[in-house]
Structure formats: structure tokens, C-alpha cells
MIMAR-503775 format. One record per residue (C-alpha): x negated, y, z; residue number from 1; chain. Coordinates in steps of 0.02 Angstrom, whole numbers. Layout:
X, Y, Z, NUM, A
...
***
This chain:
-7617, 3040, 3951, 1, A
-7512, 3182, 4019, 2, A
-7451, 3230, 3844, 3, A
-7399, 3050, 3809, 4, A
-7301, 3050, 3970, 5, A
-7214, 3212, 3921, 6, A
-7169, 3144, 3750, 7, A
-7094, 2991, 3830, 8, A
-6976, 3104, 3924, 9, A
-7055, 3072, 4094, 10, A
-7200, 3192, 4117, 11, A
-7317, 3163, 4260, 12, A
-7415, 3293, 4359, 13, A
-7562, 3348, 4252, 14, A
-7739, 3303, 4302, 15, A
-7868, 3443, 4288, 16, A
-7744, 3544, 4187, 17, A
-7787, 3717, 4119, 18, A
-7728, 3868, 4217, 19, A
-7589, 3905, 4091, 20, A
-7525, 3734, 4041, 21, A
-7438, 3729, 3872, 22, A
-7501, 3901, 3819, 23, A
-7646, 3931, 3702, 24, A
-7710, 4071, 3815, 25, A
-7658, 4143, 3981, 26, A
-7552, 4298, 3950, 27, A
-7597, 4465, 4029, 28, A
-7497, 4526, 4178, 29, A
-7334, 4596, 4106, 30, A
-7320, 4784, 4099, 31, A
-7270, 4923, 4118, 32, A
-7289, 4901, 4308, 33, A
-7450, 4824, 4377, 34, A
-7434, 4700, 4519, 35, A
-7382, 4785, 4680, 36, A
-7339, 4950, 4596, 37, A
-7154, 4923, 4568, 38, A
-7047, 5079, 4592, 39, A
-6968, 5105, 4762, 40, A
-6849, 5239, 4696, 41, A
-6775, 5285, 4528, 42, A
-6755, 5443, 4425, 43, A
-6577, 5491, 4381, 44, A
-6614, 5622, 4249, 45, A
-6620, 5631, 4062, 46, A
-6515, 5601, 3908, 47, A
-6487, 5441, 3810, 48, A
-6515, 5434, 3622, 49, A
-6379, 5499, 3509, 50, A
-6261, 5357, 3466, 51, A
-6311, 5251, 3616, 52, A
-6162, 5135, 3642, 53, A
-6081, 5116, 3812, 54, A
-5953, 4982, 3848, 55, A
-5880, 4853, 3965, 56, A
-5847, 4669, 3943, 57, A
-5732, 4525, 3987, 58, A
-5702, 4346, 3927, 59, A
-5544, 4257, 3876, 60, A
-5536, 4118, 4006, 61, A
-5587, 4235, 4145, 62, A
-5447, 4362, 4121, 63, A
-5309, 4305, 4003, 64, A
-5211, 4180, 4105, 65, A
-5052, 4117, 4019, 66, A
-5142, 3952, 3998, 67, A
-4983, 3858, 3949, 68, A
-4901, 4003, 3858, 69, A
-4897, 4068, 3681, 70, A
-4945, 3904, 3598, 71, A
-5117, 3891, 3678, 72, A
-5204, 3723, 3683, 73, A
-5302, 3648, 3827, 74, A
-5480, 3709, 3861, 75, A
-5622, 3615, 3944, 76, A
-5608, 3741, 4086, 77, A
-5426, 3694, 4116, 78, A
-5483, 3516, 4142, 79, A
-5633, 3569, 4246, 80, A
-5531, 3667, 4373, 81, A
-5396, 3533, 4388, 82, A
-5254, 3630, 4307, 83, A
-5103, 3529, 4252, 84, A
-5136, 3507, 4065, 85, A
-5012, 3365, 4037, 86, A
-4919, 3391, 3874, 87, A
-5031, 3531, 3812, 88, A
-5106, 3518, 3636, 89, A
-5273, 3430, 3647, 90, A
-5248, 3370, 3825, 91, A
-5249, 3183, 3789, 92, A
-5437, 3161, 3791, 93, A
-5523, 3009, 3866, 94, A
-5562, 3096, 4030, 95, A
-5413, 3213, 4038, 96, A
-5280, 3212, 4173, 97, A
-5122, 3117, 4125, 98, A
-5011, 3183, 4263, 99, A
-5028, 3304, 4409, 100, A
-5104, 3323, 4532, 101, A
-5260, 3332, 4423, 102, A
-5435, 3308, 4493, 103, A
-5546, 3459, 4526, 104, A
-5722, 3440, 4459, 105, A
-5856, 3413, 4592, 106, A
-5948, 3568, 4530, 107, A
-5807, 3688, 4577, 108, A
-5867, 3780, 4731, 109, A
-5700, 3870, 4747, 110, A
-5589, 3716, 4742, 111, A
-5415, 3757, 4681, 112, A
-5462, 3917, 4591, 113, A
-5406, 3916, 4409, 114, A
-5390, 4027, 4258, 115, A
-5205, 3983, 4245, 116, A
-5152, 4163, 4278, 117, A
-5317, 4251, 4312, 118, A
-5293, 4439, 4279, 119, A
-5130, 4411, 4183, 120, A
-5211, 4502, 4038, 121, A
-5112, 4404, 3908, 122, A
-4952, 4481, 3977, 123, A
-5012, 4654, 4031, 124, A
-5149, 4690, 3904, 125, A
-5067, 4858, 3868, 126, A
-5104, 4905, 4048, 127, A
-5287, 4865, 4021, 128, A
-5293, 4967, 3861, 129, A
-5217, 5115, 3955, 130, A
-5352, 5092, 4087, 131, A
-5488, 5097, 3954, 132, A
-5410, 5248, 3870, 133, A
-5402, 5343, 4035, 134, A
-5589, 5323, 4064, 135, A
-5638, 5365, 3885, 136, A
-5718, 5195, 3860, 137, A
-5821, 5189, 3701, 138, A
-5826, 5002, 3668, 139, A
-5744, 4846, 3738, 140, A
-5825, 4676, 3722, 141, A
-5703, 4532, 3739, 142, A
-5695, 4353, 3678, 143, A
-5571, 4258, 3575, 144, A
-5501, 4096, 3644, 145, A
-5527, 3958, 3517, 146, A
-5386, 3850, 3592, 147, A
-5269, 3999, 3587, 148, A
-5299, 4022, 3401, 149, A
-5319, 3840, 3349, 150, A
-5245, 3737, 3492, 151, A
-5336, 3574, 3455, 152, A
-5488, 3658, 3382, 153, A
-5451, 3576, 3215, 154, A
-5380, 3684, 3076, 155, A
-5286, 3537, 2999, 156, A
-5178, 3530, 3156, 157, A
-5122, 3709, 3130, 158, A
-5154, 3890, 3175, 159, A
-5061, 3967, 3321, 160, A
-4980, 4122, 3249, 161, A
-4938, 4189, 3422, 162, A
-5121, 4188, 3467, 163, A
-5167, 4278, 3306, 164, A
-5034, 4409, 3339, 165, A
-5094, 4434, 3518, 166, A
-5272, 4474, 3468, 167, A
-5219, 4576, 3317, 168, A
-5107, 4687, 3423, 169, A
-5244, 4705, 3553, 170, A
-5371, 4759, 3422, 171, A
-5249, 4884, 3347, 172, A
-5212, 4959, 3518, 173, A
-5397, 4973, 3560, 174, A
-5432, 5067, 3400, 175, A
-5283, 5182, 3429, 176, A
-5355, 5219, 3602, 177, A
-5525, 5263, 3529, 178, A
-5608, 5103, 3591, 179, A
-5720, 5002, 3474, 180, A
-5691, 4813, 3488, 181, A
-5847, 4704, 3504, 182, A
-5789, 4525, 3484, 183, A
-5870, 4366, 3548, 184, A
-5818, 4209, 3455, 185, A
-5867, 4085, 3591, 186, A
-5876, 4122, 3777, 187, A
-5864, 3945, 3848, 188, A
-5683, 3921, 3795, 189, A
-5701, 3755, 3702, 190, A
-5540, 3668, 3646, 191, A
-5525, 3511, 3750, 192, A
-5480, 3406, 3597, 193, A
-5656, 3433, 3529, 194, A
-5731, 3349, 3683, 195, A
-5653, 3177, 3687, 196, A
-5792, 3051, 3720, 197, A
-5851, 2948, 3634, 198, A
-5769, 3003, 3471, 199, A
-5779, 3192, 3490, 200, A
-5935, 3258, 3578, 201, A
-5930, 3443, 3529, 202, A
-6102, 3523, 3555, 203, A
-6173, 3360, 3624, 204, A
-6144, 3257, 3466, 205, A
-6284, 3144, 3402, 206, A
-6304, 3019, 3261, 207, A
-6340, 2834, 3284, 208, A
-6523, 2872, 3311, 209, A
-6486, 2993, 3451, 210, A
-6526, 3150, 3351, 211, A
-6413, 3304, 3354, 212, A
-6294, 3295, 3205, 213, A
-6190, 3455, 3224, 214, A
-6030, 3357, 3192, 215, A
-5931, 3503, 3263, 216, A
-5989, 3614, 3121, 217, A
-5836, 3592, 3008, 218, A
-5714, 3637, 3147, 219, A
-5825, 3781, 3206, 220, A
-5837, 3858, 3033, 221, A
-5649, 3840, 3006, 222, A
-5623, 3935, 3169, 223, A
-5746, 4076, 3137, 224, A
-5685, 4094, 2958, 225, A
-5509, 4118, 3026, 226, A
-5572, 4252, 3146, 227, A
-5670, 4346, 3013, 228, A
-5522, 4337, 2892, 229, A
-5387, 4391, 3015, 230, A
-5481, 4521, 3119, 231, A
-5638, 4570, 3024, 232, A
-5556, 4716, 2936, 233, A
-5550, 4803, 3107, 234, A
-5699, 4726, 3199, 235, A
-5871, 4796, 3159, 236, A
-5975, 4696, 3284, 237, A
-5970, 4508, 3310, 238, A
-6060, 4397, 3435, 239, A
-6064, 4213, 3391, 240, A
-6106, 4142, 3563, 241, A
-6117, 4214, 3737, 242, A
-6256, 4145, 3848, 243, A
-6292, 3977, 3765, 244, A
-6414, 3936, 3906, 245, A
-6274, 3944, 4033, 246, A
-6153, 3827, 3950, 247, A
-6275, 3704, 3872, 248, A
-6393, 3692, 4021, 249, A
-6276, 3711, 4169, 250, A
-6138, 3619, 4075, 251, A
-6249, 3467, 4046, 252, A
-6228, 3381, 4212, 253, A
-6269, 3529, 4325, 254, A
-6093, 3563, 4385, 255, A
-6023, 3689, 4261, 256, A
-5896, 3637, 4128, 257, A
-5895, 3508, 4061, 258, A
-6031, 3414, 4161, 259, A
-5954, 3244, 4128, 260, A
-6059, 3085, 4125, 261, A
-6065, 3085, 3935, 262, A
-6149, 3257, 3935, 263, A
-6246, 3231, 4095, 264, A
-6417, 3164, 4045, 265, A
-6526, 3294, 4130, 266, A
-6677, 3258, 4020, 267, A
-6596, 3267, 3848, 268, A
-6418, 3332, 3836, 269, A
-6448, 3518, 3860, 270, A
-6576, 3519, 3719, 271, A
-6462, 3419, 3605, 272, A
-6319, 3541, 3635, 273, A
-6431, 3692, 3608, 274, A
-6493, 3621, 3444, 275, A
-6317, 3595, 3378, 276, A
-6265, 3766, 3440, 277, A
-6410, 3855, 3355, 278, A
-6365, 3772, 3190, 279, A
-6183, 3824, 3216, 280, A
-6238, 4003, 3249, 281, A
-6344, 4011, 3091, 282, A
-6206, 3937, 2984, 283, A
-6078, 4059, 3053, 284, A
-6192, 4206, 3015, 285, A
-6224, 4141, 2840, 286, A
-6035, 4126, 2814, 287, A
-6004, 4304, 2873, 288, A
-6145, 4379, 2773, 289, A
-6102, 4283, 2616, 290, A
-5913, 4301, 2617, 291, A
-5860, 4449, 2724, 292, A
-5996, 4577, 2758, 293, A
-5992, 4660, 2588, 294, A
-5812, 4715, 2615, 295, A
-5800, 4723, 2805, 296, A
-5973, 4802, 2829, 297, A
-5995, 4736, 3004, 298, A
-6142, 4666, 3102, 299, A
-6160, 4496, 3183, 300, A
-6277, 4425, 3314, 301, A
-6295, 4316, 3466, 302, A
-6308, 4355, 3652, 303, A
-6433, 4264, 3763, 304, A
-6459, 4286, 3948, 305, A
-6616, 4301, 4053, 306, A
-6668, 4356, 4225, 307, A
-6841, 4432, 4238, 308, A
-6979, 4314, 4295, 309, A
-7109, 4420, 4385, 310, A
-7277, 4335, 4421, 311, A
-7299, 4317, 4608, 312, A
-7482, 4371, 4592, 313, A
-7610, 4426, 4465, 314, A
-7680, 4250, 4457, 315, A
-7677, 4195, 4274, 316, A
-7592, 4034, 4329, 317, A
-7445, 4135, 4393, 318, A
-7435, 4243, 4237, 319, A
-7434, 4082, 4137, 320, A
-7293, 4013, 4244, 321, A
-7197, 4175, 4217, 322, A
-7220, 4160, 4029, 323, A
-7158, 3980, 4028, 324, A
-7009, 4033, 4133, 325, A
-6963, 4159, 3998, 326, A
-7006, 4051, 3848, 327, A
-6918, 3893, 3905, 328, A
-6754, 3985, 3940, 329, A
-6742, 4140, 3831, 330, A
-6874, 4093, 3701, 331, A
-6795, 3921, 3683, 332, A
-6640, 4002, 3607, 333, A
-6716, 4161, 3536, 334, A
-6876, 4103, 3450, 335, A
-6785, 4005, 3313, 336, A
-6686, 4162, 3269, 337, A
-6806, 4307, 3301, 338, A
-6973, 4219, 3284, 339, A
-7075, 4198, 3125, 340, A
-7051, 4011, 3098, 341, A
-6869, 3974, 3136, 342, A
-6925, 3850, 3269, 343, A
-6938, 3830, 3457, 344, A
-7084, 3909, 3552, 345, A
-7249, 3816, 3524, 346, A
-7270, 3798, 3712, 347, A
-7107, 3701, 3719, 348, A
-7162, 3591, 3576, 349, A
-7325, 3558, 3668, 350, A
-7244, 3506, 3832, 351, A
-7080, 3430, 3775, 352, A
-7146, 3329, 3630, 353, A
-7015, 3217, 3551, 354, A
-6884, 3270, 3678, 355, A
-6862, 3430, 3577, 356, A
-6762, 3401, 3417, 357, A
-6827, 3451, 3245, 358, A
-6745, 3573, 3125, 359, A
-6741, 3539, 2940, 360, A
-6825, 3663, 2824, 361, A
-6655, 3730, 2770, 362, A
-6601, 3752, 2951, 363, A
-6759, 3848, 2991, 364, A
-6728, 3962, 2844, 365, A
-6548, 3992, 2899, 366, A
-6599, 4023, 3078, 367, A
-6740, 4145, 3046, 368, A
-6669, 4321, 3049, 369, A
-6491, 4262, 3082, 370, A
-6448, 4405, 3200, 371, A
-6427, 4589, 3164, 372, A
-6466, 4634, 3345, 373, A
-6538, 4553, 3502, 374, A
-6392, 4532, 3621, 375, A
-6456, 4517, 3799, 376, A
-6367, 4484, 3964, 377, A
-6472, 4526, 4116, 378, A
-6433, 4530, 4301, 379, A
-6579, 4498, 4418, 380, A
-6762, 4462, 4451, 381, A
-6866, 4331, 4544, 382, A
-7048, 4298, 4587, 383, A
-7129, 4154, 4493, 384, A
-7274, 4046, 4551, 385, A
-7372, 3913, 4461, 386, A
-7338, 3737, 4526, 387, A
-7436, 3601, 4439, 388, A
-7374, 3470, 4560, 389, A
-7194, 3485, 4499, 390, A
-7147, 3515, 4317, 391, A
-6963, 3536, 4360, 392, A
-6816, 3493, 4248, 393, A
-6870, 3621, 4118, 394, A
-7057, 3577, 4122, 395, A
-7106, 3755, 4168, 396, A
-7221, 3697, 4309, 397, A
-7156, 3845, 4406, 398, A
-7060, 3884, 4565, 399, A
-6972, 4044, 4607, 400, A
-6896, 4145, 4746, 401, A
-6827, 4320, 4769, 402, A
-6900, 4365, 4938, 403, A
-6877, 4548, 4981, 404, A
-6757, 4591, 4839, 405, A
-6579, 4646, 4876, 406, A
-6452, 4507, 4853, 407, A
-6273, 4522, 4792, 408, A
-6123, 4421, 4850, 409, A
-6178, 4293, 4719, 410, A
-6330, 4207, 4796, 411, A
-6418, 4194, 4627, 412, A
-6414, 4382, 4594, 413, A
-6562, 4484, 4660, 414, A
-6572, 4663, 4601, 415, A
-6727, 4752, 4533, 416, A
-6700, 4886, 4402, 417, A
-6884, 4879, 4354, 418, A
-6859, 4697, 4304, 419, A
-6744, 4751, 4163, 420, A
-6876, 4870, 4097, 421, A
-7004, 4731, 4097, 422, A
-6885, 4609, 4013, 423, A
-6841, 4722, 3866, 424, A
-7027, 4759, 3845, 425, A
-7061, 4572, 3836, 426, A
-6925, 4551, 3705, 427, A
-6994, 4698, 3607, 428, A
-7172, 4631, 3609, 429, A
-7128, 4453, 3564, 430, A
-7001, 4487, 3427, 431, A
-7064, 4644, 3342, 432, A
-6954, 4772, 3430, 433, A
-6782, 4716, 3368, 434, A
-6629, 4824, 3406, 435, A
-6570, 4767, 3578, 436, A
-6393, 4781, 3644, 437, A
-6376, 4747, 3830, 438, A
-6214, 4650, 3822, 439, A
-6195, 4614, 4008, 440, A
-6259, 4673, 4176, 441, A
-6174, 4688, 4344, 442, A
-6167, 4663, 4531, 443, A
-6051, 4553, 4632, 444, A
-5969, 4602, 4797, 445, A
-5866, 4505, 4925, 446, A
-5687, 4471, 4872, 447, A
-5585, 4481, 5031, 448, A
-5572, 4670, 5045, 449, A
-5433, 4796, 5016, 450, A
-5419, 4902, 4860, 451, A
-5478, 5052, 4958, 452, A
-5630, 4962, 5025, 453, A
-5672, 4883, 4857, 454, A
-5665, 5052, 4770, 455, A
-5813, 5112, 4874, 456, A
-5937, 4999, 4783, 457, A
-6093, 5103, 4812, 458, A
-6211, 4953, 4791, 459, A
-6140, 4919, 4618, 460, A
-6152, 5103, 4573, 461, A
-6335, 5106, 4626, 462, A
-6365, 4946, 4528, 463, A
-6304, 5028, 4369, 464, A
-6395, 5190, 4406, 465, A
-6560, 5101, 4439, 466, A
-6547, 4983, 4290, 467, A
-6497, 5115, 4164, 468, A
-6633, 5231, 4231, 469, A
-6762, 5097, 4193, 470, A
-6680, 5060, 4026, 471, A
-6698, 5243, 3978, 472, A
-6883, 5236, 4022, 473, A
-6903, 5082, 3913, 474, A
-6826, 5179, 3769, 475, A
-6920, 5343, 3785, 476, A
-7082, 5295, 3874, 477, A
-7111, 5122, 3802, 478, A
-7030, 5139, 3630, 479, A
-6911, 4991, 3651, 480, A
-6765, 4997, 3530, 481, A
-6614, 4981, 3646, 482, A
-6450, 5030, 3564, 483, A
-6319, 5004, 3700, 484, A
-6269, 4944, 3874, 485, A
-6111, 4848, 3922, 486, A
-6064, 4833, 4105, 487, A
-5994, 4671, 4173, 488, A
-5855, 4683, 4203, 489, A
-5709, 4793, 4157, 490, A
-5613, 4714, 4300, 491, A
-5626, 4583, 4436, 492, A
-5593, 4411, 4364, 493, A
-5614, 4222, 4377, 494, A
-5799, 4195, 4410, 495, A
-5816, 4016, 4345, 496, A
-5860, 3892, 4483, 497, A
-5850, 4031, 4612, 498, A
-5668, 4065, 4568, 499, A
-5606, 4223, 4652, 500, A
-5731, 4220, 4797, 501, A
-5831, 4366, 4725, 502, A
-5788, 4522, 4625, 503, A
-5893, 4584, 4479, 504, A
-5768, 4711, 4416, 505, A
-5790, 4898, 4403, 506, A
-5600, 4898, 4424, 507, A
-5513, 4816, 4570, 508, A
-5380, 4686, 4528, 509, A
-5239, 4650, 4649, 510, A
-5202, 4471, 4597, 511, A
-5031, 4468, 4681, 512, A
-5074, 4304, 4764, 513, A
-4934, 4180, 4777, 514, A
-4877, 4007, 4724, 515, A
-4942, 3918, 4567, 516, A
-4873, 3742, 4547, 517, A
-4999, 3705, 4409, 518, A
-5152, 3721, 4520, 519, A
-5221, 3560, 4592, 520, A
-5248, 3621, 4770, 521, A
-5220, 3780, 4870, 522, A
-5062, 3811, 4771, 523, A
-4996, 3941, 4892, 524, A
-5138, 4065, 4862, 525, A
-5159, 4087, 4675, 526, A
-5150, 4238, 4559, 527, A
-4973, 4260, 4495, 528, A
-4903, 4349, 4344, 529, A
-4793, 4502, 4335, 530, A
-4847, 4608, 4484, 531, A
-5036, 4629, 4469, 532, A
-5111, 4802, 4470, 533, A
-5281, 4885, 4447, 534, A
-5382, 5023, 4532, 535, A
-5545, 5096, 4471, 536, A
-5699, 5086, 4581, 537, A
-5838, 5213, 4606, 538, A
-5951, 5119, 4484, 539, A
-5822, 5140, 4346, 540, A
-5812, 5326, 4377, 541, A
-6002, 5341, 4380, 542, A
-6016, 5251, 4214, 543, A
-5883, 5365, 4140, 544, A
-5983, 5517, 4198, 545, A
-6136, 5446, 4109, 546, A
-6056, 5401, 3943, 547, A
-5956, 5562, 3932, 548, A
-6114, 5666, 3957, 549, A
-6232, 5539, 3874, 550, A
-6355, 5570, 4015, 551, A
-6397, 5496, 4185, 552, A
-6305, 5562, 4337, 553, A
-6374, 5554, 4514, 554, A
-6242, 5455, 4611, 555, A
-6293, 5541, 4772, 556, A
-6284, 5719, 4708, 557, A
-6145, 5846, 4694, 558, A
-6150, 5821, 4506, 559, A
-6060, 5656, 4531, 560, A
-5886, 5690, 4594, 561, A
-5837, 5508, 4613, 562, A
-5663, 5442, 4579, 563, A
-5508, 5547, 4604, 564, A
-5391, 5520, 4750, 565, A
-5204, 5507, 4732, 566, A
-5176, 5693, 4760, 567, A
-5207, 5719, 4574, 568, A
-5033, 5650, 4539, 569, A
-4948, 5793, 4631, 570, A
-4872, 5905, 4498, 571, A
-4763, 5919, 4345, 572, A
-4792, 5825, 4184, 573, A
-4724, 5815, 4007, 574, A
-4724, 5674, 3880, 575, A
-4722, 5718, 3695, 576, A
-4612, 5567, 3661, 577, A
-4470, 5636, 3766, 578, A
-4467, 5823, 3731, 579, A
-4359, 5930, 3842, 580, A
-4392, 5822, 3995, 581, A
-4509, 5862, 4139, 582, A
-4570, 5736, 4268, 583, A
-4616, 5802, 4440, 584, A
-4715, 5690, 4557, 585, A
-4704, 5722, 4744, 586, A
-4827, 5624, 4850, 587, A
-4807, 5548, 5020, 588, A
-4992, 5520, 5047, 589, A
-4970, 5442, 5218, 590, A
-4867, 5302, 5143, 591, A
-4961, 5284, 4979, 592, A
-4801, 5318, 4885, 593, A
-4723, 5451, 4776, 594, A
-4556, 5509, 4708, 595, A
-4536, 5549, 4524, 596, A
-4398, 5672, 4480, 597, A
-4341, 5694, 4301, 598, A
-4261, 5858, 4250, 599, A
-4201, 5940, 4091, 600, A
-4302, 6090, 4033, 601, A
-4218, 6118, 3864, 602, A
-4039, 6069, 3896, 603, A
-4046, 5933, 3764, 604, A
-4018, 5792, 3885, 605, A
-4171, 5698, 3830, 606, A
-4227, 5630, 3998, 607, A
-4120, 5473, 3991, 608, A
-4023, 5496, 3833, 609, A
-3852, 5539, 3905, 610, A
-3871, 5723, 3949, 611, A
-3869, 5703, 4137, 612, A
-3998, 5757, 4262, 613, A
-4100, 5604, 4305, 614, A
-4115, 5557, 4488, 615, A
-4272, 5508, 4584, 616, A
-4379, 5354, 4554, 617, A
-4509, 5287, 4672, 618, A
-4690, 5243, 4638, 619, A
-4842, 5175, 4729, 620, A
-5010, 5263, 4717, 621, A
-5185, 5201, 4753, 622, A
-5334, 5307, 4704, 623, A
-5313, 5352, 4521, 624, A
-5177, 5222, 4492, 625, A
-4989, 5248, 4497, 626, A
-4867, 5104, 4482, 627, A
-4688, 5150, 4445, 628, A
-4523, 5091, 4378, 629, A
-4523, 5229, 4249, 630, A
-4369, 5262, 4141, 631, A
-4386, 5268, 3954, 632, A
-4250, 5301, 3828, 633, A
-4154, 5139, 3814, 634, A
-4260, 5039, 3936, 635, A
-4340, 5030, 4106, 636, A
-4488, 4929, 4166, 637, A
-4631, 4914, 4289, 638, A
-4774, 5019, 4222, 639, A
-4948, 5064, 4278, 640, A
-5027, 5232, 4247, 641, A
-5208, 5286, 4262, 642, A
-5271, 5463, 4289, 643, A
-5369, 5535, 4145, 644, A
-5486, 5666, 4215, 645, A
-5521, 5745, 4047, 646, A
-5361, 5838, 4006, 647, A
-5275, 5804, 4174, 648, A
-5154, 5671, 4115, 649, A
-5084, 5499, 4157, 650, A
-5109, 5358, 4031, 651, A
-4965, 5236, 4049, 652, A
-4962, 5052, 4004, 653, A
-4821, 5077, 3879, 654, A
-4932, 5192, 3776, 655, A
-4860, 5353, 3845, 656, A
-4963, 5500, 3905, 657, A
-4900, 5621, 4037, 658, A
-4993, 5786, 4028, 659, A
-4995, 5898, 4180, 660, A
-4918, 6070, 4153, 661, A
-4876, 6229, 4247, 662, A
-4695, 6268, 4210, 663, A
-4645, 6451, 4207, 664, A
-4469, 6483, 4276, 665, A
***
């Protein structure tokens, strides 16, 4: 029979199958928009609820760089991109590179791109905090690098104190800048030492009978316990895992890290890894709630990802295909946590049979309710059709396309703001209206453009305007409990297998391309450390206008002023840390440069500490960014400053604030 074939792991095309295979009944067409009545324009009016949380996000491997610095161990992504990991802690695995040049994984579309330097955040994180402070950012979601904190992933091998200090200082600086840290414990940054086939199989570990055994659990709990203990006194929101679907499904032989032969069985490995991961999530939440929450008073959850699957027609077969599309991706990882039984969706059990692992009773009890919020990453939408002739890898019996929808620079991303409204309604209906935090959403653009061109990112601005407009309708018109929205990303960064070929950032990053001897190929054009700089884009300024007013802003109206140009820097400024000194900036707008003159205003000689009149320094300006070799008492250094519109000031990367003044002779 068909079901027997499915249970054997090799389903055949069903004979005389019901219209909605795997489902007890065909679901109704998903609302709130009937078929063919999707909005062609969006409303940019109205307030958001009081306390609605706005933020931006990044991830450790995508921005930090410094992959061989500060005691960090090797990550599976270092191996995947072909970085030279020889001699790094944890780099002696069975498939690791012994000596450069190291092989680049076949899945890397942007061969030679690495996270070796990325955005140089590890070295210039103070610059990024100044950027956040200048825009009045409310919350910043970032991830901790497990191999930076515990280089081999195993606590018995030692904790990296430099890594602990790095994150501790970052968290302190964020709080001082008025930015709430939202911390992800795992964003694909697995210590390489924990994936050393056949002895160490990380999320893909099974017992002798081939059943998931969660062998990684001891190391995982040691790691999360360290994070809760060292940072939990200052972190109120934790995310255990970011996008499990992405790294267990795409990382199981589909080209993303690790995609090695030992994790590449397309019919079993993704579901093994997900099972182990869900158990790890539940145990981490139990640890936090039992040991830390009473004193730290924080919340903890998980973030899943899902594009909206819109039925291609009103045919019940297509609505069934849409439902399976949602259940077998999002429901697969959400039902055990937010559902009533602590188990996978019944439709998956019906079609997967013995391919889907079983939870113990204790595991079900731990899983059920093991998230204080429903973290959701959402980007795009596609049309879904029933296809009984082809079950596909995920047994959804569905095919999809995105005909007619706008497409980003990333070919997989097709925009439809109304799809987000439908998705959060689906989550609300299925899981009893849990509090939802939109933890990612964004739009990619081509990479090879200048800072000036990149800053005019109108498509990304419209993406955010349309999506948040529909999100607001879901809250007020549909009653969906959405608590916040985080844009992806704070800045351009390493986009996994696409490398630096696209830009998702709301802030432009000049990567200061140059030579990196630790890259496998294309060594002459790699991000380098020490000279990178940032410039805000229109989308960043639009988001700031929204979160400062807590209401939608029409990006095409006079109410949205856009980003500032460099003329704002013309004037005289004071810094409370160096009283008696005034800094006057004179622009040469045609050259994109400026002169900074320092002069005594009190006669105390405080400009440079020796009583003299300070001469002129030069700076470079681009939009609302100024980069200068600014003098400070006792030291000099390359600093970046960002214009703060509220209060007319410059926020500098050394923590200083220059406030604009009118000096009276």
C-alpha cells in the first residue's frame, strides 16, 4: 500500500488518493484575503501598540570576523568556506583541512568568500554600538559564537576568557547606549570539534539502532549554562536556536554547512538532526527556568522560519498542499513546542511513518510549552499547487512558484506583505494566539554598488513599509498577538553560501577589500580589518522614523525626510569629556571631505592637554557618517562618527558625543 511504502522510506505516488493527502479534512482557504483579492497597495497610517519592540539583528559568523583571533576555535563554517583552520582548536577533525590551501565546499556559490574578517565587528564593535545609539535603536538581536566561548565545544577543554570578555563588554555598551540585547545561543556557529565523524556527530548523532540519541546534550547544556551564568544578569531575552529548518534541512546534504557525506542522507538526516535539536532546546529552557529565571527574570524561546505558502487556487487540493507546505516545515519544528501533545504534526506522522523519530513521554512533557514567545523569521511568499505525482523530498505532494511577485537579489526571496499577515494568522489559529516576535525580515540588493547608490534602497524601504503595514493590520484587525519586529540586518554581512554577492543590510558596509592569505581562493579581494566603515541607508532611516514615533510613516510622503546628507556636519561642536574645547567642522562637499579645527574656548588648554591651539585634522564624510583621525587627550586613532538626528549630535565610536552648538563671541 501507499502508506507501507511511505513507512519504508520510499513513498510511491498514491493511487486514488484523497484531495488532501495526509490531512483529516481539507482546510478552508486561508484568510484574511480571499483568492484573487490580495492588496495591490498598502496603508501607511496608524500607531503600533504601546511597548511594541523594534530592533535589528545580526549573527556571529556573519559579522564578527577575527576567526583566528582572541582564542576562538574552529567552526563548521570555517571548514565549509575553505578557510585555513590548521592549528586552530578543534580543527583536527576527520574531514578537516590539514594544511592550506583548504578545499571549498561544493555548496559555496560564492567560492572564496569567507567569514574570516566579515564586517570586522570583533575589532570595531564600538563603532557598531555608536551606530545603534545614533539611530535610537531599541533592541539588538545578536548571536554568541560557541567556538569563541568554548573553543572545542567541550567545557572540559576550557573556557575562552577573551571571548567571555568580548561579549560582556558588548552587552554593557549596548545597555549604556539604551539598546536592549536579545541574544541567540545558536545561529549555525557549531564548534568543528563537535562534528568529527564517526565519533562526534553533533545534531546528527544516533544510537546503534539508528535512533537520535542527543549525544551532544551534555556539551550543549554546559555551553548554555555558561552563557546564562555569565551574561544572564544583563540579558532579558534569550533565543535557543535560530532557524532550525535552515541548518538541519539545508545542512543535511543540500549544500549548506556542513553537508558532508555523513550528514547527507536526504531521506533521514534532517529529521534526525531536528529531533536532537528539539530535545536540546527543551532541555536548555528547562535549565534556564529551573536555575536562572527566578533571579534573572528573563524570557526564553526559539525562532523558526517560514515563507508563506499561498494556495494557487481555491481547489481544496491546493489548500491542502499549502497546509502541508506549512506543517512539514514550520509545524515540524513548532508543533512539539506550541502544540497540545508535544509531538510532530499528525499529518507528518501519517505520511512519514517510521521515518519520523519518536519522543519519550518525558521529552514530550519538556517540549510542550518550552517557549515564552513564538519567534518567527519571515521573508517571502510563493504559490503552492497540489502535485500527487511527486511527493518531493519533504512528502508535501506540492510544487511552488512565485510568478508575478517581485524578486530580490536573492532568487529565493519574493516579496508580498500580505503573505506575512496570512502567516501570523495561521500561527495564531494553530497555536492559540501565542505572543509572536518577528525576529527577522528583510530584502536583499545587488552588492557591487557604491555607498551612495546602496543608500538609496527604496525597494527595501517599501518592503519594510508594506510588511509592517500588514503586520499592524494583523494586530488590530485580526487580533494576532505580535509583540515586536526585528529587521535583518543591521548591516551588510556574509550571506552564507552567497558570500558577499548580495547585501541585506540597512547599513552599507565598505569591506575595505584587499588581501587575505587565509582564504582558499580569490585571496586578493577579501574583506580586511582596520579600515572598514559604515553608512546608513534609507531603510534604516525609515525604520528609525517608525520606532521613534511608534507609528507607520509613508515613505513617499513629506513626513519621511529620509537620511541626512553630509551637510549636517558643518558647524561647531562640544564634547562634555573635554570641556573648554570646541570642534569646528568645515566641509568640502565636492571632495567628500572635511577639516576639523580644535580651539580653546575657556583658556584651560584642554583640547590636547598641553595648552596650545590645536591645528586642523582631516575627515571623510559620506551621508550621515564621518570618519576621522580625531585627537583625544593622550591618544589618537581612526574613529567613525554617526549623525544623531535627535539632538543634533555625532556619536563617535570611542563613546564620545559631539553636540552641535552656536557659540556666542
